[in-house]
C-alpha positions, 0 to 999 in steps of 0.5 A: 368695281367695289360690289360689296359695302362691308359697314352698314348699319340698321336699326339695332345700332342705336344710333340709326333708324333704318330697318335692315330691309331698307338697307338691305334693298337699297344696297340692292338698288345701287348695284351691289352684289352683297352687302354686310350688317356690322350694327354697333355693339359698343359695351360701357358706352356712357349714355351722357355720351350720346344726343338721341332718345333710347327707349325704355330700357335700352342700353347705349349700343347694346342690342339683342343678338339673337333677335339680329340672328333671326332678322339676318337669316329671314332677310337672307331667305327673301334675297337668294341672289344677293349676298347678306353678310352677318356682321358686328362693329365691336367697340374697342375699350381696355377695361377688363369688362369689356374684354371679357364681353368682346372675346364672347363676341368674336366666339360666336360662330354667326358671324361672318365678319367683326369690325373692330372700331375705336370711338371713344377718347377717354370715354369721351366721343369725338363726334360731339363738338364739346370734346374739342372745347379746350383742347390741342386737336394734335394731342387730342389725334395723338392720345387717339392713336396712342389708345388705338394701339394700346386697344388693338394690342390688348384685343385683336380678335377681329377681321378688319380695323375700322375707320383708323383715323375716325377722330380726325373726321370731327376735329375742327375745321380750321385744324390742318390734318397732316398723317405724317405728323403722327407717323410713329403711332400710325406705324406702329398700328399699320404694322401690327395689323400686318403682323396679325393678318388684320384687314385694314378699313376704308371707310367712305363716310369721311367724306361727307365731312372732309375730302377724305376717307378714313384713313387719309390716303397717306396711311393707305399708302404707308400700309401697301409699302410696310406690305399690307394688302387687305383692304375692307370697304365700307360706307358706315352707312346708318341710313339708305343714302349712304349705302355705297357712299363714294365707292367709285371714288374709292376705288379710284383712290386704293388703285392709286394708291397700288391696291388691286383688290379688296376683301370680304369675309365669310365666316371670318375667311377673307375672299379677294375681289379685283378692284378693276372689274 
C-alpha cells in the first residue's frame, strides 16, 4: 500500500492556490502516513509562458525559501504524528544562470528531497495547446527527451527524476504514443539514472488526461529490466482533491511491473517501503 505522496504543491507554487495546511489535511484524510511538499522552483521561466495572474512583483515559479521552511516547520509541529518532509521541484535548464541557482538549492541542508523536472522545450511549455501548432508530435517528444538527457547530464544533484515523459500528457489526442519509438533516448536517460543512483518518479497526475501515469508503464518495465529499483511516487497535486490520486492503480501497476517497494527520502537518504502492505 502506498502511504507517502512524494510530490505535492501548495500556494508557494505559482500555479497553485492551496495553502500548505489544506494539502496536509487532505493527505491525512486520505489515510497517508506522510507526504513531501515539493513546490516549484523553476528559475528563469518566461512570464509569457504562463496563463495565470501573478501578484505584483512575483516572479513565475520562484518563491521565498525562508518563508517556506518556516511554514513547513510550523506544520510539522502541528502534526507530530504525521510525516511532513521538506522538498522542492527543481526546474531543469542548461543555462549558466539556472545551473548555478539549482546548485545552490541542492546544497541547502533544509531539504529532505529534491525532484528534478523538465517542463520546457526550448523555453516553451508543452502544457499549452499553442505549443503544438504546426509541430509533429513525434519530433516534439524526441526533442523533449533529448533535452531532458542533456539537462540531467549537466545537473544531476537531485534525488528523483520527475514525470519523465511529461510532454506526452499534453500531446494532441489524435497522437498515439508508443515509448518504443523513442527507445534510444529513453534508455540513455534510464541508464544515467541507474548509474548515478537517482530514483525514477512515477507520477499519477497523467491519469487526469490519459490512460497512463508518467512515465508510461513500458518505461517502468524497461527501467526494471535495466536494473532500476528506486521508484518514488507522487500525485503532483496542486489542489486537495488530487492528493494521492489513483494511488491504488499505481500500486497495482508497479507490482505488475515487478517492483516490490517504493522510496521516500529523508535528508536525501532513501528509505524503502513495501508495496504490498
